Structure formats: structure tokens, C-alpha cells
N, C-alpha and C positions, 0 to 999 in steps of 0.2 A: 321404036324411036325412044323411049322412055325407059326402058329395059335398062342399058348402060350407065347411067347415070344411078340407077335404082341399086345395082349389083354394088358400085362404088360404094356407096351410103350403105348398105348392109355390110360390106367388108371392115367400113372404119368404124361401125358400131363395135362389130363383134372385136376388133382388135382395141376398143375403147375398153369394152368388158373386160376383156384378158388383161390389161394393164391394171387395171381397177383391183381386180382381183391378187395378181402379184403380187401390188404394192398396199393392199389393203392395211397390214399388220404397222409396217412405216410410217404410211400415210394417217393410219388412226393415231398414233402415238403423237405426231407430229403437230395433229390438231390439238391433241387434248394439251399439248405443252402450250400451244399459242394460245389456247381457251383461256389455260390456267394462268398464263405471263399474263394477260388481261384483266384477270380478277384478283392475283396476287396481292396488289396493294390496296385492293377492296378488303380483303381478308385481315390484311395487317391492319389496317385503320380500325377494324371493327375488333380488333383482339387488342390494340393499344386503348380504346375507348372503353373496353369492358375492363382493363388492368385500371385504368384511371377513375373509375368511375366504383372498382372493389377500394382501392386506396382513399379515393374519397370517403365511402360510406365507413371504412376503420378510425377515418379521423373524426367522423361527425360525431359528439358527445349529446347525449341530451341535457336539453337546457337545467333539469333538475339536478343532475351531476355536478353541473359548472357550478352552478349557487351555491350546492353544500359545500364544493372545493373552496368556492372563494369565502365563503364563511368561517370554513376552518382556517383558512391561511391569515385570515382577518382576528380570528380569538388568537392564534400562534403567535402574530406579527403583536398583538399587546400583550400577551405574557412575554415575550422577549423584553420589550419596553420595558415593561415592569421589573424584572427582572435586572435589566442594565443600570435603572435607577436604582435600585437596590445595590448593585455593585458599586455604584458610584458613591454611595452611603458609605458602603464598607471602606471604600479605599479613603475617603475622607475621614473618616472616624480612626483608620489605621494610622493616617498620617498626622492625627493630632496626639495618639497614643503614644507614637515615637517622637512628638516633640516634647511630652508630657516627662516620657520615661530616659530621653537623651539618647536614645538609640537611634543609630547612622540607618539612612535609608537604604534599601536593598539596591543595589545598582543592577542595571540591565548587562546581560552577559553580552561580550564582545565575542563572537566566531568567525572561526575561517576554515574552509571547505577544505578538505585533504582526501588524497587517494590512497588505499593500500596499494603496496606497489609490492608486498613482499611478507612469507612468514619464513617464520626461524623452524627447521625440519625438526629439531630438537625438543623445542618449546611452541608446537604447531597449536594447541588451545589456549597458550597463557600469553603470547605475542604476536603481534603485526611492527610492520614496517610502512611507513605514509611518505609521502613525497615533501613534506614541508620540516625544514630544518633551522639553524640557527639563523640564516638569512633573510627566514620569513620571520624572525621575532619570537621562535619556539624555545621556551625555556626547559629545566627538566620539572618534573611534576604536575605539567598543565594539565587540567583535566579535559579528556576526551569521550565525546558524546557520538550518538548512533543519528541519522538523518531524522529519526522518530523522537530524538530527546531523551531516550534512555540513556544510562549509564555503560561506556565502553571499558572506562580505564584512565590510566594516568602514563604522561610521556614519560620513557625512561632515559635510555642515552639519547643525547642529541649530538646529530652530525652537522654539516654546511648545509647539505641539501635533503638529507633524509633523515628519520626521526624514528625510535622504537617505542613501542608501545604497550604498558605492561596492562592484562586484561584483568578485568573482575574476575574474581577467584583464585589468582594466585598469590601463593603466599605473600610477595613484594609488594600487594595493592590490597590492603587493608583498607574498608571503609566505613566511617561513623554512620550510620541510618537510623530513621526512626519510622515505624509503623503509623502512616496517615491516621488512621482512624484513631488509634489509641494514645499517640505521641509517645510511646513507649522507645526509649533508644537500645541501640544495640549495634554491634559491629558483624560485618560479613567478613566471612573467612571461608577458606575452601572445605568441601564436603568430606567430612570423615567417614560417613556412613559408604557412599558411593563414589570414589574420585576420578572413576572412569569418565563419569556423565557430569560434561564441563558446563552444562546448562542448569545447574543444580549447585549453589551454595550454602552455608550454615547461616544463620543469624543468630550471635551467641550474645552472652551478657545480658538474657531478659531475666527480670525478676521472676520467682517462683508464683508469684500471684498476678502475672501478666494475662490480661484477655485476650486470648489469641481465638483465631477460628482460618480456616482456609481462605484464602482469594482475598486475603488482606493487602493492600496496596504497602509496599518499603519504598521509600527516596531516602536522598541524601539529608541529611541534619544539618550539613554545614557546620560541623564541630571539631572535625578533624584538623580543619587548617588546608587543605588541599582542596577539596569539592564544596562548590557552594550548594546551598539548599535547594530541597524541591525536585531535583533530580531523578526520575523515574529508574529505579534498581530492578524490582520486580515484583511477583505475589509470591504472598505465604503457600506452600503446600500442605504442611503438616507441622506437628511440633510434640516435642516430649520433654518430660522430667528426667535431671542427669543428677550422678552425684546424690543419691537419695533424697531427690527433691529440694535441693537445695535452690537449684536455679533452672531456666528454661533453654531449651536451645530449638528455632524452629526451620525448617528447610524451605531454600525459596527458592522459584523458578526465575532464572533471570528473564528480562524484558527482549533484550538484544541478543538477535542469534549468531553465534560465532561465525558459524559457515558460512554465512552469506554476508559479511559486510563485504563492501567494496568501496564504501564513501563514508567518511566519518568528518566531526566540526571538533576543531578544535579551540578549548574556551582560552580566550586572552584576556590580561588582566587591562 
């Protein structure tokens, strides 16, 4: 009486075993994915916590280092405050001397930005065109400087909306300069040694007794009637005596990079 249900149970158990064997790979993969999906947020949280702890550890600076940096900053602040007071005294002294000598005070520059909109193929290294003209108040011979304050040249021909700028190193753009360290005066002219290198110019009319050395700074002297004083021109590379030692000529590396000029400033009165 009990044999028939037993047979049925055995058959069902055998079918279940076969089904499990057939679907073992797929079922195992699904179970792994399901379990992994349950623990994935925990793994992500753990990784985020580890990353946060690592960043926090990088930001933690020992107290001794912070104290030293704070002390250094205070000393630097005190030094700058002293230099500021000294500069103020020099400024006041300069004002008093100007009044005593009757010399006019040097006025701040009024500048206007301009974009380089063209170059002359025949004078690629000597001339550029800017998008300011007579309608903008630009006139002939206005000084032109680079964004870093170094000398570019002077305005040449002026149109209604565009102007031509003659660059330093062109024969039509002589510049009266001085060596900042020694106050020795001279004139910038094109290089006669290597005329193809437009970044090098010559500083002539120097005394044979001039005290020169490489890397001395050359600035405008304000004596030529076009460029105001104090505009950076470049640095001395080397120098030599000429005409049997009667005078000295120096080579100067221009501060401005002609090939990379995109914007300039026009100094207006």
C-alpha cells in the first residue's frame, strides 16, 4: 500500500538531482551575482572610507611643522612691513627732492589694450598690426609694451581702426636706454653680428670705461622723447670693445618674445 508513493518520491528526487546537475553552472553563477550584488554597496562604502582616510591622512600635518610655518610667515610679514615703511620713506624723500630741484613728478602711465591682428610678410620680425587706430585716440610714435611690461616698439602708421607697430630692433625704432645697475646710457640698434636673430639687439654709444657684466638689466632712459623711463628692454649677454677700444658695444637679449606676441598695451598721454 505504501510502495506507490515511495516510487513517486524516488522519481521526483531523481529528477531534482538531474535538474540540479544540468543547471549547476548557470545556477551557481546567478547565486554568486546575487550575493555579490548584496555585498557590493558594502565594498564600495569600504573603498570610499579607505580613500577618505588616506586623503585625511595626507592633509594632517604635524603640529611642529605648522608652528614653524606660522613662525616663518610672521617673520616674512614683519620683513615686508619694514620694507614697506622704508619704501614709503624713499617715496617721501623723492618727492621732497623733486620739489627742491624743481623737477616734475613722473606721471603714471595710461595704457590701452590692443590685439595683434596681423603681420607684414615682408617685415615679419620688424612690424605688427594692432586693432586700435585714430578713432581710439592712437597717434604716431606712441610707445607699445607687452603684457609683462617689456618694450615692444612704437606706433608707426595710424589708420582709422588699425595701426602699425614698429618693433624694437628695427632701424626705424631707435631706443634711448640705460643700464639699470650702473646708470650708463646708450642707444638700442639692430644687431650687426647676427641680423637673423631678431631677439638680439646691440647697445651702442657706451663708454670704453663702462662697467659691464652679463645679465645686467637694460631699461628705457626717458631721454629719447618717445619712451617713458623705466620700461624693461632686456638683459646684457656679452660686450666687446670696438674701433681700437674707443668705445664699447654690448649685445642685449630682448625681454619680449616677438613670435609669441598676441596682445599689447599702447601707452597714451
